[in-house]
ROKOL-720105 format. One line per 8 residues: number of its first residue (from 1); their letters; for each residue x, y, z of N, C-alpha, C, O. Coordinates in steps of 0.02 Angstrom, whole numbers, plus 50000, padded with zeros to 5 digits. Each point is the difference from the previous one (the first is absolute). Last residue first. Layout:
BEGIN
NUM> A> X/Y/Z/X/Y/Z/X/Y/Z/X/Y/Z ~ ...
This chain:
BEGIN
86> XXXXXXXX> 50011/50710/52549/49978/49984/50049/49971/50026/50038/49982/49970/50051 ~ 50193/50013/49757/49943/49997/49986/49990/49980/50069/50039/49957/50021 ~ 50173/50158/49963/49991/49949/49985/49918/49992/50018/49984/50024/50054 ~ 50183/50196/49860/49963/49980/50047/49971/49915/49988/49987/49987/49941 ~ 50138/50168/49904/50048/49996/50046/49971/49960/50046/50040/49962/50026 ~ 49842/50153/49795/50033/50034/50017/50050/49980/50083/50015/50037/50046 ~ 49863/49831/49798/50035/50048/49957/50040/50049/50032/50054/50021/49978 ~ 49788/49807/50122/50072/49974/49998/50047/50043/49947/50059/49986/49991
78> XXXXXXXX> 49702/50054/50060/50056/50023/50042/50048/49986/50009/50038/50028/50040 ~ 49776/49985/49752/50051/49936/50042/50032/50051/50048/50028/50049/49975 ~ 49747/50047/49939/50071/50010/49999/50037/49939/50046/49996/49990/50060 ~ 49759/50102/49930/50018/49930/49970/50058/50003/49959/50000/49983/49941 ~ 49897/50183/50201/50006/50016/49948/50016/49931/49954/50006/50004/49939 ~ 49980/49982/50279/49930/50041/49980/49990/50026/49937/49946/50020/49978 ~ 50246/49886/50112/49952/49947/50003/49935/50025/49975/49956/49968/49971 ~ 50247/50158/50065/49986/49954/49959/49960/49941/49976/50002/49962/49951
70> XXXXXXXX> 49991/50194/50241/49971/50029/49945/50018/49978/49932/49969/50020/49950 ~ 50087/49884/50262/49937/50017/50005/49977/50031/49918/49952/49982/49966 ~ 50266/49989/50105/49972/49920/49975/49920/50018/49977/49970/49980/49950 ~ 50165/50186/50137/50019/49983/49921/49966/49961/49978/49978/49996/49943 ~ 49978/50056/50281/49991/50043/49972/50011/49965/49929/49951/49977/49970 ~ 50147/49923/50188/49942/49961/50002/49959/50051/49964/49949/49971/49982 ~ 50280/50059/50047/49988/49951/49951/49932/49985/49990/49980/49973/49948 ~ 50067/50281/50073/50027/49931/50050/49978/49954/49953/49968/50010/49948
62> XXXXXXXX> 50121/50234/49981/49952/49940/49997/50010/49947/50028/50050/49965/49991 ~ 50045/50313/50003/50017/49907/49994/49960/49959/50033/49996/49994/50061 ~ 50033/50295/49869/49964/49944/50034/50010/49936/49986/49978/49986/49944 ~ 50065/50224/49948/50050/49966/50024/49973/49948/50036/50033/49948/49994 ~ 49807/50214/49897/50018/49932/49968/50086/49982/50007/50033/49982/49951 ~ 49756/50095/50224/50050/50027/49962/50031/49939/49944/49999/49939/50006 ~ 49835/50011/50155/49985/50076/50013/50058/50042/49950/49999/50061/49996 ~ 49818/49708/49958/50073/50045/50011/49993/50065/50015/49959/50042/49983
54> XXXXXXXX> 49854/49751/49946/50011/50048/50058/50078/50025/50017/50020/49987/50057 ~ 49791/49861/49756/50047/50024/50041/50028/50047/50029/49996/50051/49965 ~ 49815/49787/49871/50012/50053/50046/50045/49992/50050/49993/49956/50043 ~ 49944/49931/49723/50030/49968/50064/49997/50084/50033/50029/50042/49965 ~ 49833/49842/49812/50033/50057/50022/50005/49975/50076/49960/49965/50030 ~ 50001/49966/49706/50004/49962/50055/50029/50050/50052/50057/50020/49988 ~ 49794/49938/49750/50053/50036/50047/49985/49976/50071/49948/49975/50023 ~ 49938/49942/49757/50040/49967/50027/50045/50042/50059/50043/49967/50029
46> XXXXXXXX> 49803/50139/49816/49968/49949/50056/50038/49971/50031/49984/49997/50060 ~ 50156/50177/49801/49934/49996/50005/49947/49953/50059/49996/50022/50058 ~ 50273/49927/49955/49952/50089/49953/49945/49939/49985/49996/49939/49999 ~ 50234/50046/50173/49950/49959/49950/49963/50089/49968/50005/50061/50002 ~ 50069/49965/50255/50075/49942/49926/49919/49972/49968/49948/49979/50027 ~ 50131/50220/50170/49951/49977/49970/50009/49948/49942/50048/50005/49961 ~ 50016/50123/50304/50021/49962/49928/49946/49975/49969/49953/49974/50029 ~ 50034/50236/50166/49996/49948/49978/50013/49986/49937/49989/50038/49954
38> XXXXXXXX> 49957/50156/50237/50055/49961/49973/49977/49949/49987/49963/49975/50041 ~ 49895/50208/50052/50000/49950/49989/50053/49981/49959/49981/50011/49943 ~ 49974/50235/50211/50018/49955/49941/49996/49929/50008/50017/49983/50057 ~ 49875/50174/50090/50048/49951/50016/49991/49979/49915/49955/49968/49973 ~ 49861/50177/50076/50050/50025/50036/50073/49992/50016/50037/50041/50026 ~ 49785/49951/49736/50031/49960/50079/50045/50021/50052/50059/50007/49987 ~ 49854/50032/49773/49957/50007/50044/49988/49975/50081/49958/49991/50044 ~ 50220/49955/49768/49936/50028/49988/49931/50004/50052/49952/49962/50005
30> XXXXXXXX> 50284/49938/49965/49999/50050/50034/49935/50025/49998/49982/50034/50048 ~ 50173/49755/49865/49931/50015/49996/49980/50056/50063/49984/49975/50053 ~ 50236/49905/49832/49971/50032/50058/49945/50040/49991/50006/50059/49985 ~ 50149/49733/49897/49976/50051/49970/49977/50013/50095/50004/49959/50045 ~ 50157/49866/49790/49998/50048/50050/49950/50055/49999/50008/50043/49957 ~ 50018/49724/49883/50014/50089/49993/49986/50004/50105/49966/49961/50035 ~ 50128/49851/49805/49977/49977/50051/49989/50070/49989/50045/50027/49968 ~ 50083/49822/49903/49951/50040/49965/49959/50013/50056/49952/49962/49997
22> XXXXXXXX> 50235/49918/50041/49941/49963/49991/49952/50053/49972/49941/49983/50003 ~ 50293/50069/49987/49968/49932/49998/49949/49961/49999/49991/49949/49968 ~ 50055/50301/50076/50040/49980/49945/50016/49936/49985/50038/49996/49952 ~ 49824/50080/50230/49959/50050/49948/50039/49968/49940/49967/49983/49951 ~ 50101/49931/50244/49941/49982/49993/49986/50034/49925/49983/49966/49951 ~ 50217/50108/50150/50003/49919/49974/49924/49973/49980/49998/49960/49954 ~ 50027/50230/50151/50026/50048/49936/49992/49912/49973/49965/49985/49951 ~ 49975/50035/50268/49965/50010/49956/49997/50014/49930/49952/50012/49964
14> XXXXXXXX> 50201/49920/50192/49952/49943/49997/49943/50035/49947/49972/49968/49956 ~ 50198/50170/50095/50036/49945/49974/49943/49932/50006/50014/49946/49975 ~ 49930/50239/50152/50002/50025/49948/50019/49940/49947/49956/49982/49962 ~ 50010/50003/50264/49937/49970/49968/50026/50035/49909/49973/49981/49948 ~ 50209/49894/50161/49982/50052/50020/49916/50000/49953/49982/49963/49954 ~ 50156/49787/50076/49984/50073/49988/49967/50051/50031/49960/49987/50045 ~ 50197/49799/50060/49927/50012/49978/49996/50084/49963/50020/50052/50027 ~ 50190/49761/50003/49985/50051/49982/49902/50006/49986/49966/49980/49952
6> XXXXXX> 50129/49796/50143/49975/50033/49931/50005/50082/50010/49944/50017/50019 ~ 50071/49764/50150/50087/50053/49977/49971/50053/49948/50036/50049/49994 ~ 49807/49790/50122/50007/50072/50039/50078/50048/49963/50025/50056/50009 ~ 49850/49839/49814/49991/49996/50083/50011/49964/50040/49980/49942/49997 ~ 50147/50001/49763/49933/49999/50045/50007/50054/50072/50047/50003/50039 ~ 50085/49999/49720/50028/49988/50067/49919/49998/50028/49964/50047/49984
């Protein structure tokens, strides 16, 4: 079922799926900064891709544009999350 009828994931559900199915790691860089930086990291060695994210809590539901943007940055097909490419 495609958007707008697809149930969009919460940040927690999305993060769990990225870690399990796409080998992405969720990290928080709070070293020497007043505001921790949240990001996903995919790959290893010199082929790392990172994508900064900002969510208030695990229950926050992703919007289609945010979901599509993260997928694009991490080179994941947004169709896997029920979104049409575009």
